[in-house]
C-alpha positions as CSV (number, residue, x, y, z in Angstrom):
1,M,20.4,-18.3,-13.6
2,I,19.8,-18.7,-9.8
3,K,16.8,-20.9,-8.8
4,F,14.8,-20.9,-5.6
5,K,16.3,-24.3,-4.6
6,N,19.8,-22.7,-4.6
7,L,18.8,-20.2,-1.8
8,G,18.4,-22.8,1.0
9,I,14.6,-23.4,0.8
10,V,13.6,-26.9,1.8
11,D,11.7,-29.2,-0.6
12,E,8.4,-28.9,1.3
13,N,8.3,-25.2,0.8
14,L,9.7,-25.4,-2.7
15,M,6.6,-27.3,-3.6
16,S,4.4,-24.4,-2.6
17,I,6.5,-22.0,-4.7
18,N,6.4,-24.2,-7.7
19,D,2.6,-24.6,-7.3
20,L,2.3,-20.8,-7.5
21,G,4.3,-20.7,-10.8
22,F,7.4,-19.0,-9.4
23,E,10.6,-20.3,-11.0
24,T,13.4,-17.7,-10.4
25,P,13.7,-15.3,-7.5
26,T,13.4,-11.6,-7.8
27,E,16.4,-9.4,-6.9
28,I,15.2,-8.8,-3.3
29,Q,14.5,-12.5,-2.8
30,E,17.9,-13.5,-4.2
31,K,19.7,-11.0,-2.0
32,S,17.7,-11.4,1.3
33,L,16.5,-15.0,1.5
34,P,19.8,-16.6,2.4
35,H,20.3,-14.2,5.3
36,I,16.7,-14.5,6.4
37,L,16.8,-18.3,6.4
38,E,20.0,-18.2,8.5
39,G,18.2,-16.2,11.1
40,K,19.9,-12.9,10.6
41,D,18.3,-9.5,11.1
42,V,17.8,-7.7,7.8
43,I,17.1,-4.2,6.7
44,A,15.9,-4.2,3.1
45,G,15.2,-1.2,0.9
46,S,12.7,-2.4,-1.6
47,A,9.7,-1.0,-3.6
48,T,6.2,-2.3,-3.8
49,G,6.0,-5.3,-6.0
50,S,9.6,-6.4,-5.6
51,G,8.6,-9.8,-4.1
52,K,9.5,-9.1,-0.4
53,T,6.5,-10.9,1.0
54,L,7.7,-14.2,-0.4
55,A,11.2,-13.5,1.0
56,F,10.1,-12.9,4.6
57,G,7.2,-15.4,4.3
58,M,9.5,-18.3,3.4
59,G,11.8,-17.4,6.3
60,I,8.9,-17.5,8.7
61,I,7.3,-20.7,7.4
62,Q,10.7,-22.5,7.3
63,N,11.9,-21.4,10.7
64,I,8.9,-21.9,13.0
65,E,6.9,-24.9,14.1
66,A,3.1,-25.1,14.2
67,G,1.2,-25.5,17.5
68,Q,3.8,-23.7,19.6
69,G,1.9,-20.4,20.1
70,I,2.4,-17.1,18.2
71,Q,5.9,-17.2,16.9
72,S,5.8,-14.6,14.2
73,L,4.3,-11.1,14.1
74,I,4.1,-9.0,10.9
75,L,3.2,-5.4,11.1
76,A,1.7,-3.6,8.1
77,P,0.5,0.0,7.7
78,T,-3.0,-0.7,6.2
79,R,-5.8,-3.2,6.5
80,E,-5.6,-4.1,2.8
81,L,-1.9,-4.9,3.0
82,A,-2.4,-7.0,6.1
83,E,-5.1,-9.0,4.4
84,Q,-3.0,-9.4,1.3
85,I,0.0,-10.7,3.3
86,H,-2.3,-13.1,5.2
87,G,-3.5,-14.6,1.9
88,D,0.0,-14.9,0.5
89,L,1.3,-16.7,3.6
90,K,-1.6,-19.1,3.4
91,D,-0.6,-19.9,-0.2
92,Y,3.1,-20.3,0.7
93,S,2.4,-22.6,3.6
94,K,-0.1,-24.9,1.9
95,H,2.2,-27.9,2.4
96,K,3.0,-27.1,6.0
97,R,-0.1,-26.7,8.2
98,M,0.1,-23.3,9.9
99,S,-2.5,-21.2,11.6
100,I,-2.3,-17.6,10.2
101,T,-4.6,-14.8,11.2
102,A,-5.0,-11.2,10.2
103,I,-5.8,-8.6,12.9
104,Y,-6.9,-5.0,11.9
105,G,-9.4,-2.4,12.7
106,G,-12.6,-1.5,10.9
107,V,-14.1,-5.0,11.7
108,S,-15.5,-6.7,14.8
109,I,-12.8,-7.5,17.3
110,N,-14.7,-10.5,18.8
111,P,-13.8,-13.1,16.2
112,Q,-10.1,-12.1,16.5
113,F,-10.0,-13.2,20.2
114,E,-10.7,-16.8,19.2
115,A,-8.4,-16.7,16.2
116,L,-5.5,-15.5,18.3
117,K,-5.8,-18.4,20.7
118,K,-4.7,-20.9,18.0
119,A,-2.5,-18.7,15.8
120,D,1.1,-19.5,14.8
121,I,1.5,-16.3,12.7
122,V,-0.2,-13.0,13.2
123,V,-0.4,-10.2,10.5
124,G,-1.8,-6.9,11.7
125,T,-1.9,-3.1,11.8
126,P,-0.2,-1.4,14.7
127,G,-3.3,0.1,16.2
128,R,-5.3,-3.1,16.5
129,I,-2.2,-5.1,17.6
130,L,-1.7,-2.6,20.4
131,D,-5.3,-2.8,21.3
132,H,-5.1,-6.6,21.7
133,L,-1.9,-6.2,23.8
134,Q,-3.7,-3.8,26.1
135,R,-6.6,-6.3,26.4
136,R,-4.1,-9.1,27.1
137,S,-5.6,-11.1,24.3
138,L,-2.3,-11.2,22.4
139,N,0.9,-12.8,23.8
140,L,4.2,-11.9,22.2
141,S,6.5,-13.8,24.6
142,R,7.2,-16.6,22.1
143,I,7.9,-14.4,19.1
144,K,10.9,-15.7,17.0
145,I,10.5,-13.5,13.9
146,L,9.2,-9.9,13.8
147,V,8.6,-8.3,10.4
148,L,8.0,-4.6,9.8
149,D,6.6,-4.3,6.2
150,E,6.4,-0.8,4.6
151,A,8.1,0.6,7.7
152,D,8.4,4.2,6.4
153,R,4.7,4.2,5.5
154,M,3.8,3.1,9.0
155,L,5.8,5.9,10.5
156,D,4.4,8.4,8.0
157,M,0.9,7.5,9.2
158,G,1.9,8.3,12.8
159,F,2.4,4.8,14.1
160,L,5.9,5.4,15.5
161,D,4.8,5.2,19.2
162,D,2.6,2.2,18.5
163,V,5.4,0.3,16.7
164,T,7.9,1.1,19.4
165,A,5.5,-0.1,22.1
166,I,4.8,-3.3,20.2
167,M,8.5,-4.0,19.6
168,S,9.3,-3.4,23.3
169,Q,6.9,-6.3,24.2
170,C,8.6,-8.8,21.9
171,P,11.5,-10.9,23.3
172,R,14.9,-9.3,23.0
173,K,16.3,-12.5,21.4
174,K,14.5,-12.7,18.1
175,Q,15.0,-12.1,14.4
176,T,13.8,-8.8,13.1
177,L,13.2,-8.1,9.4
178,L,12.5,-4.5,8.2
179,F,11.3,-3.7,4.7
180,S,11.1,-0.1,3.6
181,V,11.3,2.0,0.4
182,T,13.3,4.6,2.3
183,I,15.2,4.6,5.6
184,P,14.6,8.0,7.3
185,P,16.2,8.9,10.6
186,N,13.3,7.7,12.8
187,I,13.6,4.2,11.3
188,E,17.4,4.3,11.9
189,N,16.6,5.0,15.5
190,L,14.4,1.9,15.7
191,T,17.0,-0.3,14.1
192,R,19.7,0.8,16.6
193,K,17.4,0.1,19.5
194,F,15.8,-3.2,18.5
195,M,18.0,-4.9,15.9
196,N,21.2,-6.9,16.2
197,N,23.9,-6.3,13.6
198,P,21.4,-6.2,10.7
199,V,22.4,-7.1,7.1
200,R,21.5,-4.1,4.9
201,I,20.2,-4.8,1.4
202,S,19.3,-2.2,-1.2
203,L,18.0,-2.6,-4.7
204,D,19.6,-0.6,-7.5
205,C,16.5,1.4,-8.6
206,Y,12.8,1.9,-7.9
207,V,11.5,1.5,-11.5
208,D,13.0,0.2,-14.7
209,P,13.3,3.3,-17.0
210,R,13.5,1.1,-20.0
211,L,9.9,-0.1,-19.4
212,L,8.3,3.0,-17.9
213,K,7.4,6.0,-20.0
214,Q,6.5,9.2,-18.1
215,V,4.9,12.3,-19.6
216,Y,3.2,15.5,-18.4
217,Y,0.6,17.9,-19.7
218,D,0.3,21.5,-18.7
219,V,-3.4,22.1,-18.2
220,T,-5.7,24.7,-16.6
221,P,-7.9,23.4,-13.7
222,N,-11.1,23.9,-15.6
223,I,-10.2,21.4,-18.3
224,K,-8.2,18.9,-16.2
225,F,-11.1,16.4,-16.0
226,S,-11.8,16.8,-19.7
227,L,-8.2,15.9,-20.5
228,L,-8.4,12.9,-18.2
229,F,-11.5,11.7,-20.0
230,H,-10.0,12.2,-23.4
231,L,-6.8,10.3,-22.6
232,L,-8.7,7.4,-21.0
233,K,-10.6,7.1,-24.2
234,Q,-7.5,7.3,-26.4
235,E,-4.8,5.4,-24.4
236,K,-5.0,1.7,-25.0
237,G,-3.8,-0.8,-22.3
238,G,-4.9,-2.8,-19.3
239,L,-6.1,-1.5,-15.9
240,V,-5.7,2.2,-15.0
241,M,-5.1,3.9,-11.6
242,V,-5.9,7.6,-11.2
243,F,-4.4,9.2,-8.1
244,C,-5.9,12.2,-6.3
245,N,-4.7,13.9,-3.1
246,S,-8.0,13.9,-1.2
247,R,-11.0,11.7,-0.5
248,S,-13.4,14.3,-1.8
249,Y,-11.7,14.6,-5.2
250,T,-11.4,10.8,-5.4
251,D,-15.2,10.6,-5.0
252,I,-15.8,13.5,-7.4
253,V,-13.6,12.2,-10.2
254,S,-14.8,8.6,-10.0
255,K,-18.5,9.6,-10.0
256,N,-18.0,12.0,-12.9
257,L,-16.1,9.3,-14.9
258,N,-19.1,7.0,-14.6
259,K,-21.4,9.8,-15.7
260,V,-19.5,10.1,-19.0
261,G,-19.3,6.3,-19.6
262,I,-16.0,5.3,-18.0
263,N,-16.3,2.3,-15.7
264,A,-14.6,3.6,-12.6
265,M,-14.6,3.1,-8.8
266,G,-13.0,5.1,-6.0
267,I,-11.1,3.9,-3.0
268,H,-9.8,5.8,0.1
269,G,-9.6,5.6,3.8
270,G,-13.1,6.9,4.3
271,L,-14.7,3.7,3.1
272,T,-15.5,0.8,5.4
273,Q,-13.3,-2.3,5.2
274,Y,-16.1,-4.1,3.4
275,Q,-16.4,-1.4,0.8
276,R,-12.6,-1.2,0.2
277,T,-12.4,-5.0,-0.2
278,K,-15.3,-5.0,-2.6
279,V,-13.7,-2.2,-4.8
280,L,-10.3,-4.0,-4.9
281,S,-12.0,-7.3,-5.8
282,K,-13.8,-5.7,-8.8
283,F,-10.6,-4.0,-9.9
284,H,-8.6,-7.3,-9.6
285,S,-11.2,-9.1,-11.6
286,A,-11.1,-6.4,-14.3
287,D,-14.9,-5.7,-13.7
288,V,-13.8,-2.1,-13.2
289,F,-11.5,-0.5,-15.8
290,V,-10.3,2.6,-13.7
291,L,-9.4,2.7,-10.0
292,V,-9.5,6.3,-8.6
293,C,-7.7,6.4,-5.4
294,T,-5.8,8.3,-2.7
295,D,-2.3,7.0,-1.7
296,V,-4.0,4.2,0.3
297,A,-3.5,2.2,-2.9
298,S,0.0,3.3,-3.8
299,R,1.8,1.1,-1.3
300,G,2.0,-2.6,-0.6
301,L,-1.1,-3.8,-2.4
302,D,-0.5,-6.4,-5.1
303,I,-2.5,-5.0,-8.1
304,P,-1.2,-6.6,-11.3
305,N,-1.7,-5.7,-14.9
306,V,-1.8,-1.9,-14.3
307,S,-0.7,-0.4,-17.6
308,H,-1.3,3.3,-16.9
309,V,-1.0,5.5,-13.8
310,Y,-2.5,9.0,-13.9
311,N,-1.5,11.6,-11.4
312,Y,-4.6,13.8,-11.4
313,D,-2.9,15.7,-8.5
314,I,0.8,15.7,-7.8
315,P,1.5,14.4,-4.3
316,H,2.8,16.9,-1.7
317,D,5.3,14.3,-0.5
318,S,7.8,13.5,-3.3
319,K,8.2,9.9,-2.1
320,Q,4.6,9.2,-2.8
321,Y,5.2,9.9,-6.5
322,I,7.7,7.0,-6.6
323,H,5.3,4.8,-4.8
324,R,2.5,5.7,-7.3
325,I,4.5,5.1,-10.4
326,G,5.7,1.7,-9.0
327,R,2.2,0.4,-9.6
328,T,3.0,0.0,-13.3
329,A,5.9,-1.4,-15.4
330,R,6.1,-4.4,-13.1
331,A,7.3,-8.0,-13.6
332,G,8.8,-7.2,-17.0
333,A,5.8,-5.4,-18.4
334,S,5.8,-1.9,-19.8
335,G,3.8,1.0,-18.3
336,K,3.0,4.6,-18.7
337,V,2.7,7.5,-16.2
338,I,0.7,10.6,-17.2
339,N,0.9,13.7,-15.0
340,L,-1.8,16.4,-15.3
341,L,-0.2,19.6,-14.1
342,S,-2.3,22.6,-13.2
343,P,-0.6,25.7,-11.8
344,M,-1.0,24.5,-8.2
345,D,0.8,21.3,-9.0
346,H,4.1,22.7,-10.4
347,D,5.8,23.3,-7.0
348,Y,5.3,19.7,-6.0
349,Y,6.2,18.5,-9.4
350,N,9.5,20.4,-9.4
351,R,10.3,19.0,-6.0
352,V,9.9,15.5,-7.4
353,L,12.4,16.3,-10.2
354,R,14.9,17.7,-7.8
355,E,14.8,14.7,-5.5
356,F,14.7,11.9,-8.0
357,D,16.5,11.2,-11.3
358,L,13.5,10.8,-13.6
359,T,13.0,11.4,-17.3
360,I,9.5,12.9,-17.9
361,E,8.7,14.3,-21.3
362,K,6.3,17.1,-22.0
363,A,3.3,16.0,-24.1
364,E,1.4,18.4,-26.4
365,K,-2.2,18.9,-25.2
366,P,-4.7,17.6,-27.8
367,F,-7.8,19.4,-28.8
368,I,-10.5,18.3,-26.4
369,E,-14.1,19.1,-25.7
370,K,-14.7,20.6,-22.3
371,I,-16.8,18.6,-19.9
372,D,-18.3,20.2,-16.8
373,L,-17.1,18.6,-13.6
374,H,-20.0,18.2,-11.2
375,Q,-19.0,18.8,-7.6
376,S,-20.7,16.9,-4.8
377,P,-23.5,19.2,-3.4
378,R,-23.2,20.3,0.2
379,R,-25.7,18.7,2.5
380,R,-28.3,21.2,3.7
381,S,-31.2,20.7,6.0
382,H,-34.5,21.7,4.2
383,K,-36.5,21.6,7.5
384,P,-37.4,25.2,8.4
385,S,-36.6,26.5,11.9
386,P,-39.6,26.8,14.2
387,F,-38.1,30.1,15.4
388,G,-37.7,31.7,12.0
389,R,-34.5,33.4,10.9
390,Q,-34.3,35.6,14.0
391,G,-34.3,32.8,16.5
392,M,-31.5,30.7,15.1
393,G,-28.7,32.2,17.2
394,K,-25.1,32.3,16.2
395,P,-24.1,30.1,13.2
396,K,-22.0,27.0,14.1
397,F,-18.8,26.4,12.2
398,R,-17.1,23.0,11.9
399,R,-13.4,22.8,11.7
400,R,-12.5,21.3,8.4
401,K,-10.6,18.0,8.7
402,S,-7.4,17.5,6.8
403,P,-7.7,15.0,4.0
404,S,-6.5,11.5,5.0
405,Y,-5.8,8.3,3.3
């Protein structure tokens, strides 16, 4: 069995790995680390939870020197993932003093100015990184290693122009590491433009079918919540993630679960960074049993001990289904995925089956007691108009915003 010491990691960095309890590399680490440590460009297809952060983190820590300016930039699609990578790199570099800073939106920009002045490694989201470049508070002229983590997710979120602009400001002579679950055409265009003879690495599968059981229930919309409640009470395991397609239903489902005695919290892109961090902290510590979420939590975030994933809604993008189910059956543990299919979900569900080779069994719907799902009331002003009904003029309509993560 291959050990980390056989991959070219120096003793100083091996100490950090040993302190964290890692003994043998994962498949992505075993395949990519030797190339990364040699300074080669790498394109790696890997799912969330495969161990890629340690792979590129060891390459960065081993191949740059502290106190020489910003030598490595890591781009991540979300604030949570940027903060998670930041924390991991601090753990990996504990025996080699490095200044690592995380740069993302949703928080004050002022402390970031000072942090950037002394940073060796910067982890950030594309929007805030570009903001600093425009303010000239971030200098990329000394970059030796550039990492694009969850690259397909960044481009799905509309960051292609930002990523291209950032990569254009990095030195031409550098090492570029790209990690992505899928490699769509727009990513191929980036690799041809900015990478030099990259080594391509792909894992055999997204999930281990021997450890992951997937089932579905046919259910009418009016009892979908009732079935979710019944299954949460009956299914035994660890932490649970329930995925919804919109912010509004994430809030509705989480609030209604609490009303019926299930300890749940919701997370989506509409929360402040402080709120999102607080929710994830409670879920990590198992203070909260159920995390109801949009796809903001399906990618990148390290959320261990998830035994069950529920798809309350089937995602419109089939790839998101793979990202969601990758939250369970990780690190050799078993897991279960439960899909609740109402008539509006079937088209998207069938698309998932066409695009991916998955075994999903039909489960018989149990007898359940119907629970009324309380919708969030619309906000209305109770202040009467001083002009009465006749003087109110034309009604104003607001364009409904598309749900976002």
